[in-house]
C-alpha positions as CSV (number, residue, x, y, z in Angstrom):
1,I,3.9,149.1,59.4
2,G,1.7,147.1,57.1
3,K,-0.8,147.2,54.3
4,H,-4.5,147.8,54.8
5,H,-6.0,144.8,56.7
6,S,-2.6,143.4,57.5
7,G,-3.3,143.2,61.4
8,K,-1.6,146.4,62.6
9,S,-4.5,147.5,64.8
10,H,-5.1,144.0,66.0
11,F,-1.4,143.7,67.1
12,I,-1.5,147.0,68.9
13,M,-4.9,146.7,70.5
14,E,-5.1,143.0,71.4
15,I,-1.4,142.2,72.0
16,L,0.8,145.2,72.6
17,K,-1.5,147.4,74.7
18,P,-2.1,144.8,77.4
19,K,1.6,144.3,77.7
20,L,2.0,148.0,78.3
21,G,-0.8,148.0,80.9
22,L,-3.4,149.7,78.7
23,E,-7.0,148.9,78.0
24,K,-8.1,148.8,74.4
25,N,-9.7,152.2,74.5
26,Q,-6.7,153.9,76.3
27,R,-4.0,155.6,74.4
28,T,-1.6,157.1,76.9
29,T,0.5,155.6,79.7
30,K,3.6,156.2,81.7
31,I,6.4,153.7,82.1
32,G,9.3,154.7,84.2
33,N,10.0,158.4,83.3
34,C,8.5,158.1,79.8
35,S,5.2,159.4,78.7
36,I,3.8,157.1,75.9
37,I,1.0,157.4,73.3
38,V,-0.1,154.3,71.4
39,L,-2.2,155.0,68.2
40,S,-3.7,151.9,66.6
41,Q,-5.3,153.8,63.7
42,T,-3.2,154.9,60.8
43,P,-3.4,158.6,59.8
44,K,-5.3,157.5,56.7
45,E,-7.9,155.8,58.9
46,R,-8.2,159.1,60.9
47,N,-8.6,161.0,57.6
48,K,-5.5,163.0,58.4
49,N,-2.0,163.2,57.1
50,V,1.0,162.0,59.2
51,K,2.0,165.5,60.2
52,E,-1.5,166.4,61.5
53,V,-1.5,163.3,63.7
54,L,2.1,163.7,65.0
55,E,1.9,167.4,65.7
56,N,-0.6,166.7,68.5
57,Y,1.8,164.4,70.4
58,Y,5.5,164.8,69.5
59,E,6.3,167.6,72.1
60,K,4.3,166.0,74.8
61,K,5.4,162.4,74.6
62,N,8.7,160.6,74.9
63,I,7.5,157.6,72.9
64,I,5.0,157.4,70.1
65,I,3.8,154.0,68.9
66,M,1.6,154.2,65.8
67,A,0.2,152.2,63.1
68,L,1.4,153.2,59.6
69,R,0.8,152.1,56.0
70,P,3.9,151.7,53.9
71,E,3.2,154.9,52.0
72,E,3.1,156.9,55.3
73,V,6.4,155.8,56.6
74,A,8.6,158.4,54.8
75,N,6.4,161.3,56.0
76,A,6.6,160.0,59.6
77,E,10.4,159.6,59.4
78,N,10.9,163.1,57.9
79,F,8.7,164.7,60.6
80,L,10.3,162.8,63.6
81,K,13.9,162.2,62.5
82,D,15.4,165.1,64.5
83,R,13.2,164.5,67.5
84,F,13.0,160.7,68.0
85,E,14.9,157.6,67.4
86,I,12.8,155.7,65.0
87,R,12.2,151.9,65.2
88,K,10.1,150.1,62.7
89,I,8.2,146.8,63.0
90,Y,6.7,145.3,59.8
91,I,3.5,143.4,60.8
92,E,3.9,141.0,57.9
93,S,7.2,139.8,59.4
94,L,5.2,138.5,62.5
95,K,3.8,135.3,61.0
96,T,2.2,133.7,64.0
97,E,0.5,134.8,67.2
98,E,3.5,133.5,69.1
99,D,5.8,135.8,67.0
100,K,3.5,138.7,67.8
101,E,3.5,137.9,71.6
102,K,7.2,137.7,71.6
103,K,7.5,141.0,69.8
104,A,5.1,142.7,72.2
105,I,7.1,141.4,75.2
106,F,10.3,142.6,73.5
107,I,8.9,146.0,72.9
108,H,7.7,146.3,76.5
109,K,11.1,145.3,77.8
110,E,12.8,147.7,75.5
111,I,10.6,150.6,76.7
112,Q,11.3,149.6,80.4
113,Q,15.1,149.8,79.6
114,L,14.8,153.2,77.9
115,C,12.6,154.7,80.5
116,K,14.5,153.8,83.7
């Protein structure tokens, strides 16, 4: 989660996706018994609302990782709250590249634990 031009897409594409075994242009993967989608564009960047983006994936995926702007968070939470456990990462809290690397490793390990 972060403001426009805060580094959300960079974190997802350049740091997190490689940790999950994805190329920059790939969006889906499987880790253990979980089907995962990783969306680096916010709904606004896709010219859609949160519901339009999530409707395509929530029934088919066990884990959805997506970039959101602060104003999109409540809509995502409302749509997903009965279907998914929601975890938030605020990109502004990751001050250095080392912080981002550590967070990506943590996310990958957490997914591995959840998807055994």
